[in-house]
MOPAC internal coordinates of N, CA, C and O (Angstrom, degrees):
PM7 1SCF
backbone

  N    0.0000 0     0.00 0     0.00 0    0    0    0
  C    1.4515 1     0.00 0     0.00 0    1    0    0
  C    1.5273 1   108.02 1     0.00 0    2    1    0
  O    1.2310 1   120.75 1   -26.23 1    3    2    1
  N    1.3173 1   116.18 1   153.77 1    3    2    1
  C    1.4635 1   121.40 1   179.26 1    5    3    2
  C    1.5289 1   110.16 1  -107.22 1    6    5    3
  O    1.2310 1   121.20 1   -34.22 1    7    6    5
  N    1.3150 1   115.31 1   145.78 1    7    6    5
  C    1.4588 1   122.25 1   177.23 1    9    7    6
  C    1.5329 1   108.35 1   -61.79 1   10    9    7
  O    1.2310 1   119.77 1   -48.89 1   11   10    9
  N    1.3353 1   118.04 1   131.11 1   11   10    9
  C    1.4651 1   119.69 1  -178.64 1   13   11   10
  C    1.5312 1   113.89 1   -67.80 1   14   13   11
  O    1.2310 1   119.71 1   164.86 1   15   14   13
  N    1.3322 1   118.16 1   -15.14 1   15   14   13
  C    1.4599 1   121.07 1  -178.71 1   17   15   14
  C    1.5248 1   111.29 1   -94.52 1   18   17   15
  O    1.2310 1   120.05 1   124.08 1   19   18   17
  N    1.3548 1   117.51 1   -55.92 1   19   18   17
  C    1.4628 1   119.82 1  -173.53 1   21   19   18
  C    1.5304 1   113.69 1  -106.95 1   22   21   19
  O    1.2310 1   120.11 1   174.28 1   23   22   21
  N    1.3162 1   117.40 1    -5.72 1   23   22   21
  C    1.4700 1   124.31 1   176.50 1   25   23   22
  C    1.5346 1   113.66 1    70.49 1   26   25   23
  O    1.2310 1   118.75 1  -164.06 1   27   26   25
  N    1.3488 1   119.99 1    15.94 1   27   26   25
  C    1.4600 1   122.09 1   174.08 1   29   27   26
  C    1.5214 1   108.77 1   -74.81 1   30   29   27
  O    1.2310 1   120.66 1   -27.34 1   31   30   29
  N    1.3367 1   116.34 1   152.66 1   31   30   29
  C    1.4609 1   120.97 1   175.93 1   33   31   30
  C    1.5297 1   109.50 1   -65.23 1   34   33   31
  O    1.2310 1   120.58 1   -40.67 1   35   34   33
  N    1.3275 1   116.50 1   139.33 1   35   34   33
  C    1.4650 1   121.70 1  -179.01 1   37   35   34
  C    1.5212 1   108.52 1  -128.58 1   38   37   35
  O    1.2310 1   120.71 1   -49.63 1   39   38   37
  N    1.3238 1   116.25 1   130.37 1   39   38   37
  C    1.4650 1   121.27 1   175.69 1   41   39   38
  C    1.5252 1   108.95 1   -80.74 1   42   41   39
  O    1.2310 1   120.71 1   -34.84 1   43   42   41
  N    1.3318 1   116.25 1   145.16 1   43   42   41
  C    1.4652 1   120.07 1  -179.07 1   45   43   42
  C    1.5253 1   112.67 1   -63.95 1   46   45   43
  O    1.2310 1   119.53 1   157.52 1   47   46   45
  N    1.3218 1   118.51 1   -22.48 1   47   46   45
  C    1.4634 1   120.46 1  -179.87 1   49   47   46
  C    1.5309 1   112.50 1   -87.58 1   50   49   47
  O    1.2310 1   119.97 1  -177.64 1   51   50   49
  N    1.3282 1   117.66 1     2.36 1   51   50   49
  C    1.4675 1   122.30 1   177.35 1   53   51   50
  C    1.5368 1   108.30 1   -66.26 1   54   53   51
  O    1.2310 1   119.26 1   -49.02 1   55   54   53
  N    1.3308 1   119.02 1   130.98 1   55   54   53
  C    1.4721 1   120.81 1  -179.12 1   57   55   54
  C    1.5379 1   113.75 1   -63.35 1   58   57   55
  O    1.2310 1   119.82 1   159.79 1   59   58   57
  N    1.3252 1   117.95 1   -20.21 1   59   58   57
  C    1.4649 1   121.19 1   178.86 1   61   59   58
  C    1.5275 1   112.48 1   -96.58 1   62   61   59
  O    1.2310 1   120.13 1  -173.68 1   63   62   61
  N    1.3312 1   117.36 1     6.32 1   63   62   61
  C    1.4583 1   122.07 1  -177.74 1   65   63   62
  C    1.5250 1   110.23 1   -50.05 1   66   65   63
  O    1.2310 1   118.11 1   -44.94 1   67   66   65
  N    1.3079 1   121.21 1   135.06 1   67   66   65
  C    1.4598 1   129.40 1    12.01 1   69   67   66
  C    1.5266 1   113.69 1   -88.70 1   70   69   67
  O    1.2310 1   120.12 1  -172.97 1   71   70   69
  N    1.3321 1   117.38 1     7.03 1   71   70   69
  C    1.4619 1   120.95 1   177.83 1   73   71   70
  C    1.5210 1   109.03 1   -92.03 1   74   73   71
  O    1.2310 1   120.49 1   -20.38 1   75   74   73
  N    1.3301 1   116.67 1   159.62 1   75   74   73
  C    1.4626 1   120.14 1  -178.49 1   77   75   74
  C    1.5159 1   111.83 1   -83.04 1   78   77   75
  O    1.2310 1   120.18 1   155.70 1   79   78   77
  N    1.3520 1   117.27 1   -24.30 1   79   78   77
  C    1.4620 1   120.11 1  -177.27 1   81   79   78
  C    1.5304 1   109.28 1  -158.19 1   82   81   79
  O    1.2310 1   121.58 1    -7.85 1   83   82   81
  N    1.3244 1   114.58 1   172.15 1   83   82   81
  C    1.4617 1   120.01 1  -179.91 1   85   83   82
  C    1.5339 1   111.21 1   -62.61 1   86   85   83
  O    1.2310 1   120.30 1   143.52 1   87   86   85
  N    1.3263 1   117.03 1   -36.48 1   87   86   85
  C    1.4694 1   120.76 1  -179.78 1   89   87   86
  C    1.5320 1   110.89 1   -56.99 1   90   89   87
  O    1.2310 1   120.48 1   130.93 1   91   90   89
  N    1.3360 1   116.69 1   -49.07 1   91   90   89
  C    1.4701 1   120.08 1  -179.45 1   93   91   90
  C    1.5230 1   110.99 1   -65.60 1   94   93   91
  O    1.2310 1   120.44 1   143.42 1   95   94   93
  N    1.3302 1   116.77 1   -36.58 1   95   94   93
  C    1.4689 1   120.49 1   178.17 1   97   95   94
  C    1.5255 1   110.24 1   -62.50 1   98   97   95
  O    1.2310 1   120.18 1   137.09 1   99   98   97
  N    1.3305 1   117.27 1   -42.91 1   99   98   97
  C    1.4655 1   121.59 1  -179.74 1  101   99   98
  C    1.5312 1   111.09 1   -70.38 1  102  101   99
  O    1.2310 1   120.18 1   142.27 1  103  102  101
  N    1.3242 1   117.26 1   -37.73 1  103  102  101
  C    1.4744 1   119.74 1   175.58 1  105  103  102
  C    1.5217 1   110.85 1   -60.64 1  106  105  103
  O    1.2310 1   120.22 1   139.19 1  107  106  105
  N    1.3362 1   117.19 1   -40.81 1  107  106  105
  C    1.4607 1   121.03 1   178.43 1  109  107  106
  C    1.5264 1   110.46 1   -63.93 1  110  109  107
  O    1.2310 1   120.55 1   136.80 1  111  110  109
  N    1.3262 1   116.55 1   -43.20 1  111  110  109
  C    1.4623 1   120.23 1   177.91 1  113  111  110
  C    1.5326 1   110.59 1   -60.84 1  114  113  111
  O    1.2310 1   120.67 1   138.59 1  115  114  113
  N    1.3261 1   116.33 1   -41.41 1  115  114  113
  C    1.4691 1   120.51 1   176.98 1  117  115  114
  C    1.5151 1   112.30 1   -62.10 1  118  117  115
  O    1.2310 1   120.23 1   143.08 1  119  118  117
  N    1.3250 1   117.17 1   -36.92 1  119  118  117
  C    1.4707 1   120.42 1   177.44 1  121  119  118
  C    1.5242 1   110.85 1   -63.24 1  122  121  119
  O    1.2310 1   120.27 1   139.40 1  123  122  121
  N    1.3326 1   117.09 1   -40.60 1  123  122  121
  C    1.4702 1   119.98 1   177.15 1  125  123  122
  C    1.5247 1   110.00 1   -65.69 1  126  125  123
  O    1.2310 1   120.76 1   134.36 1  127  126  125
  N    1.3456 1   116.15 1   -45.64 1  127  126  125
  C    1.4647 1   120.34 1  -176.29 1  129  127  126
  C    1.5292 1   112.57 1   -64.61 1  130  129  127
  O    1.2310 1   120.29 1   147.52 1  131  130  129
  N    1.3287 1   117.05 1   -32.48 1  131  130  129
  C    1.4628 1   119.98 1  -178.51 1  133  131  130
  C    1.5294 1   113.03 1   -84.55 1  134  133  131
  O    1.2310 1   120.47 1   174.42 1  135  134  133
  N    1.3322 1   116.71 1    -5.58 1  135  134  133
  C    1.4580 1   120.01 1   179.37 1  137  135  134
  C    1.5158 1   113.70 1    87.78 1  138  137  135
  O    1.2310 1   120.23 1  -169.80 1  139  138  137
  N    1.3284 1   117.16 1    10.20 1  139  138  137
  C    1.4648 1   119.63 1   178.66 1  141  139  138
  C    1.5252 1   110.41 1   -66.03 1  142  141  139
  O    1.2310 1   120.63 1   145.14 1  143  142  141
  N    1.3254 1   116.40 1   -34.86 1  143  142  141
  C    1.4562 1   121.43 1   176.41 1  145  143  142
  C    1.5258 1   107.87 1  -104.49 1  146  145  143
  O    1.2310 1   120.25 1   -36.81 1  147  146  145
  N    1.2935 1   117.14 1   143.19 1  147  146  145
  C    1.4603 1   121.55 1   174.77 1  149  147  146
  C    1.5168 1   109.44 1  -139.32 1  150  149  147
  O    1.2310 1   121.08 1   -30.92 1  151  150  149
  N    1.3008 1   115.53 1   149.08 1  151  150  149
  C    1.4594 1   121.13 1   173.55 1  153  151  150
  C    1.5154 1   105.37 1  -100.29 1  154  153  151
  O    1.2310 1   121.05 1   -64.52 1  155  154  153
  N    1.3107 1   115.60 1   115.48 1  155  154  153
  C    1.4609 1   118.38 1  -177.59 1  157  155  154
  C    1.5229 1   109.89 1   -80.95 1  158  157  155
  O    1.2310 1   121.46 1   -29.57 1  159  158  157
  N    1.2937 1   114.82 1   150.43 1  159  158  157
  C    1.4578 1   119.57 1   175.97 1  161  159  158
  C    1.5211 1   108.00 1   -93.03 1  162  161  159
  O    1.2310 1   120.52 1   -26.80 1  163  162  161
  N    1.3153 1   116.61 1   153.20 1  163  162  161
  C    1.4684 1   118.67 1   178.83 1  165  163  162
  C    1.5266 1   110.95 1   -61.20 1  166  165  163
  O    1.2310 1   120.92 1   -36.18 1  167  166  165
  N    1.2976 1   115.85 1   143.82 1  167  166  165
  C    1.4518 1   119.70 1   176.55 1  169  167  166
  C    1.5174 1   108.47 1   -70.43 1  170  169  167
  O    1.2310 1   120.86 1   -45.13 1  171  170  169
  N    1.2889 1   115.96 1   134.87 1  171  170  169
  C    1.4599 1   119.10 1   178.68 1  173  171  170
  C    1.5182 1   108.97 1  -119.76 1  174  173  171
  O    1.2310 1   121.41 1   -31.37 1  175  174  173
  N    1.2840 1   114.91 1   148.63 1  175  174  173
  C    1.4489 1   120.99 1   177.87 1  177  175  174
  C    1.5255 1   108.20 1   -77.27 1  178  177  175
  O    1.2310 1   119.49 1   -43.10 1  179  178  177
  N    1.3224 1   118.58 1   136.90 1  179  178  177
  C    1.4590 1   119.41 1   176.29 1  181  179  178
  C    1.5216 1   109.46 1   -63.20 1  182  181  179
  O    1.2310 1   121.66 1   -38.13 1  183  182  181
  N    1.3126 1   114.43 1   141.87 1  183  182  181
  C    1.4642 1   118.03 1   179.95 1  185  183  182
  C    1.5237 1   109.42 1   -70.79 1  186  185  183
  O    1.2310 1   120.64 1   -45.28 1  187  186  185
  N    1.3192 1   116.39 1   134.72 1  187  186  185
  C    1.4707 1   118.58 1   178.88 1  189  187  186
  C    1.5256 1   109.94 1   -67.37 1  190  189  187
  O    1.2310 1   121.28 1   -31.26 1  191  190  189
  N    1.3132 1   115.15 1   148.74 1  191  190  189
  C    1.4644 1   120.08 1   177.48 1  193  191  190
  C    1.5228 1   108.35 1   -65.46 1  194  193  191
  O    1.2310 1   120.22 1   -36.97 1  195  194  193
  N    1.3090 1   117.19 1   143.03 1  195  194  193
  C    1.4674 1   118.85 1   179.73 1  197  195  194
  C    1.5284 1   110.45 1   -60.89 1  198  197  195
  O    1.2310 1   121.35 1   -44.02 1  199  198  197
  N    1.3066 1   115.03 1   135.98 1  199  198  197
  C    1.4695 1   119.93 1   179.79 1  201  199  198
  C    1.5194 1   108.99 1   -68.90 1  202  201  199
  O    1.2310 1   121.69 1   -41.33 1  203  202  201
  N    1.3036 1   114.36 1   138.67 1  203  202  201
  C    1.4616 1   118.21 1   177.43 1  205  203  202
  C    1.5147 1   108.26 1   -76.06 1  206  205  203
  O    1.2310 1   121.57 1   -60.91 1  207  206  205
  N    1.3043 1   114.60 1   119.09 1  207  206  205
  C    1.4695 1   118.74 1   179.32 1  209  207  206
  C    1.5100 1   108.15 1  -115.05 1  210  209  207
  O    1.2310 1   121.99 1   -46.35 1  211  210  209
  N    1.2688 1   113.80 1   133.65 1  211  210  209
  C    1.4585 1   119.44 1   178.45 1  213  211  210
  C    1.5086 1   107.28 1  -127.58 1  214  213  211
  O    1.2310 1   120.62 1   -47.81 1  215  214  213
  N    1.2867 1   116.41 1   132.19 1  215  214  213
  C    1.4487 1   119.77 1   176.89 1  217  215  214
  C    1.5284 1   108.52 1   -87.56 1  218  217  215
  O    1.2310 1   121.22 1   -13.29 1  219  218  217
  N    1.2658 1   115.27 1   166.71 1  219  218  217
  C    1.4651 1   119.56 1  -179.79 1  221  219  218
  C    1.5201 1   110.60 1   -64.28 1  222  221  219
  O    1.2310 1   120.19 1   153.12 1  223  222  221
  N    1.3289 1   117.24 1   -26.88 1  223  222  221
  C    1.4624 1   120.54 1   179.54 1  225  223  222
  C    1.5248 1   110.91 1   -68.26 1  226  225  223
  O    1.2310 1   120.46 1   144.21 1  227  226  225
  N    1.3405 1   116.72 1   -35.79 1  227  226  225
  C    1.4601 1   120.03 1  -178.91 1  229  227  226
  C    1.5346 1   111.27 1   -67.87 1  230  229  227
  O    1.2310 1   120.09 1   154.07 1  231  230  229
  N    1.3075 1   117.44 1   -25.93 1  231  230  229
  C    1.4474 1   120.69 1  -176.16 1  233  231  230
  C    1.5154 1   112.16 1   -78.92 1  234  233  231
  O    1.2310 1   120.14 1   162.79 1  235  234  233
  N    1.3173 1   117.35 1   -17.21 1  235  234  233
  C    1.4610 1   120.12 1  -177.74 1  237  235  234
  C    1.4927 1   113.12 1   -77.66 1  238  237  235
  O    1.2310 1   120.10 1   180.00 1  239  238  237

């Protein structure tokens, strides 16, 4: 696997995995803290407005 920051090869037994070193791990944390990375929420459809229902009694 490659480090997501510097793209160096990383062994799975590396204590900083998936990063190659502490520096890359801290840079990644800084990217999250500064808002460079975001987790998007699923797009949702706006709820339709409730249909106006009138009973025959209301019309009288």
